[in-house]
C-alpha positions in Angstrom: 0.0 0.0 0.0 2.8 2.4 0.9 4.6 1.7 -2.4 1.4 2.6 -4.5 0.8 5.7 -2.4 4.5 6.7 -2.6 4.5 6.2 -6.4 1.3 8.3 -6.7 2.8 11.1 -4.5 6.1 10.9 -6.5 4.2 11.1 -9.8 2.1 14.0 -8.5 5.3 15.8 -7.4 6.9 15.2 -10.8 3.8 16.5 -12.6 3.7 19.6 -10.4 7.4 20.3 -11.1 6.9 19.9 -14.9 3.8 22.1 -14.9 5.4 24.9 -12.7 7.1 26.7 -15.7 3.9 26.4 -17.7 1.9 27.9 -14.8 4.4 30.7 -14.5 4.2 31.5 -18.2 0.4 31.4 -18.1 0.3 33.8 -15.2 2.7 36.2 -16.9 0.7 36.1 -20.1 -2.6 36.6 -18.2 -1.0 39.7 -16.5 -0.1 41.2 -19.9 -3.6 40.5 -21.3 -5.2 41.9 -18.2 -3.2 45.1 -18.6 -4.8 45.5 -22.2 -8.3 45.6 -20.8 -9.7 49.0 -20.4 -12.0 50.5 -17.9 -15.5 49.7 -19.0 -16.6 53.3 -18.3 -17.3 55.1 -21.5 -15.0 58.1 -22.2 -16.6 61.5 -21.2 -18.2 63.7 -23.8 -15.6 66.3 -24.8 -16.1 69.9 -23.5 -16.9 72.9 -25.7 -13.2 73.8 -25.3 -12.1 70.4 -26.6 -14.5 70.8 -29.5 -13.1 74.2 -30.4 -9.6 72.7 -30.3 -10.7 69.8 -32.5 -12.3 72.3 -35.0 -9.0 74.2 -35.1 -7.1 71.0 -36.0 -9.7 69.9 -38.6 -10.0 73.3 -40.3 -7.5 75.9 -39.1 -9.4 78.6 -41.1 -12.4 78.0 -38.8 -10.5 78.1 -35.5 -11.7 81.6 -34.6 -15.4 81.0 -35.5 -17.8 80.6 -32.6 -19.4 77.3 -31.9 -23.1 77.4 -31.1 -24.6 74.4 -29.3 -27.7 73.2 -31.1 -28.0 69.7 -29.6 -26.8 68.1 -26.4 -28.0 64.6 -25.3 -28.9 64.4 -21.6 -27.8 61.9 -20.6 -25.3 61.4 -23.3 -25.6 57.9 -24.9 -23.0 55.2 -24.6 -23.2 55.1 -28.4 -24.6 57.9 -30.6 -24.6 61.6 -31.1 -23.6 63.3 -27.8 -23.7 67.0 -29.0 -23.7 69.1 -32.1 -22.7 72.7 -32.9 -23.1 75.1 -35.7 -19.8 76.7 -36.7 -20.8 80.3 -37.1 -24.3 81.5 -38.2 -26.4 81.2 -41.3 -28.1 78.5 -43.4 -24.8 77.4 -44.9 -22.9 77.2 -41.6 -21.1 73.9 -41.1 -21.9 71.5 -38.2 -19.5 69.9 -35.8 -20.9 66.7 -34.3 -19.4 64.8 -31.4 -20.2 61.1 -31.2 -19.3 58.2 -28.9 -19.3 54.6 -29.8 -19.1 51.8 -27.2 -17.0 49.1 -28.9 -18.0 45.6 -27.9 -14.4 44.5 -27.2 -12.8 44.3 -23.8 -9.3 45.1 -25.2 -10.4 48.0 -27.5 -10.8 51.6 -26.5 -14.2 53.1 -27.1 -14.4 55.8 -29.8 -15.1 59.5 -29.4 -15.0 61.4 -32.7 -15.5 64.9 -33.9 -17.2 65.1 -37.3 -17.2 68.4 -39.3 -19.8 68.5 -42.1 -21.1 71.2 -44.4 -24.8 72.0 -44.7 -25.1 69.4 -47.6 -23.8 66.6 -45.3 -20.4 66.4 -47.0 -17.7 65.4 -44.5 -15.1 68.2 -44.2 -13.1 66.6 -41.5 -13.1 63.7 -39.1 -10.9 63.2 -36.0 -11.0 60.8 -33.1 -10.2 62.1 -29.6 -7.6 59.4 -29.0 -5.6 56.9 -31.1 -7.4 53.6 -31.7 -6.3 51.0 -29.2 -7.0 47.4 -30.2 -6.0 44.1 -28.8 -2.9 44.2 -30.9 -1.8 47.7 -29.7 -2.2 51.3 -30.8 -3.2 52.2 -34.4 -3.2 55.6 -36.0 -6.7 56.3 -37.3 -5.6 58.9 -39.9 -5.2 56.6 -42.9 -8.8 55.3 -42.4 -10.4 58.7 -41.4 -8.9 60.5 -44.4 -10.9 58.3 -46.7 -14.1 59.9 -45.5 -13.2 63.4 -46.6 -15.7 64.8 -49.1 -18.1 61.8 -48.7 -21.8 62.5 -48.1 -23.1 61.2 -44.8 -26.0 59.5 -46.7 -23.6 57.6 -49.1 -21.0 55.9 -46.9 -19.6 52.4 -47.4 -21.7 49.6 -46.0 -18.9 47.7 -44.4 -15.4 48.4 -43.0 -13.9 46.0 -45.6 -14.6 48.6 -48.4 -12.1 51.0 -46.7 -8.3 50.6 -46.8 -6.3 50.0 -43.6 -9.1 48.6 -41.5 -7.3 45.3 -40.7 -7.4 44.9 -37.0 -9.8 47.8 -36.5 -13.0 46.3 -38.0 -15.1 46.8 -34.9 -13.9 50.4 -34.5 -14.6 51.3 -38.1 -17.9 49.5 -38.1 -18.9 51.6 -35.0 -17.6 54.8 -36.7 -19.7 54.0 -39.8 -22.7 53.5 -37.6 -22.2 56.8 -35.8 -21.6 58.7 -39.1 -24.9 57.2 -40.5 -26.6 58.4 -37.3 -25.2 61.9 -37.7 -26.5 61.9 -41.3 -30.1 61.0 -40.0 -29.8 63.7 -37.3 -28.7 66.3 -39.8 -31.5 65.5 -42.2 -34.0 65.8 -39.4 -32.4 69.0 -38.1 -32.6 70.7 -41.5 -36.2 69.5 -42.1 -37.2 71.0 -38.8 -35.5 74.3 -39.7 -37.4 74.7 -42.9 
């Protein structure tokens, strides 16, 4: 009986010693993966000052033009239009919309974007508040965002795959397309109410 018990204990000890390096590697990998997970709290809606700064980066020629709040969601949605401004006055004044999108990915940062459109709905500029952070690391959104310049909000690509440079950022681009479409619907309704 002792010999069987001894062999089992010896086998268990040998197995534990063999698995110890694997266990250490798994704990190390888990620690790195855990560090890539973001706080589930959605980023705050940018202030008017942050919107003015974004406008200056998108169109330096409009940096000194006053922003007028025409829409502010209260409470701001996790995904959707958070606020909108006219840039100056008049029927042809451009709009600056601020959207958030809650990415359904634990290792991706949610998107906050500034969208500058003219009164016809053509995109004049698009900027995200932060670089895109994916499971694989940080990605500059500029190559993707630049492809939207001049496009009409009502005529955007249906899927992220029709845009260049979206590999690894499909959820982010899909969310951005969804929010751009929502801004297009809001702009059409806003202009219909104004007439």
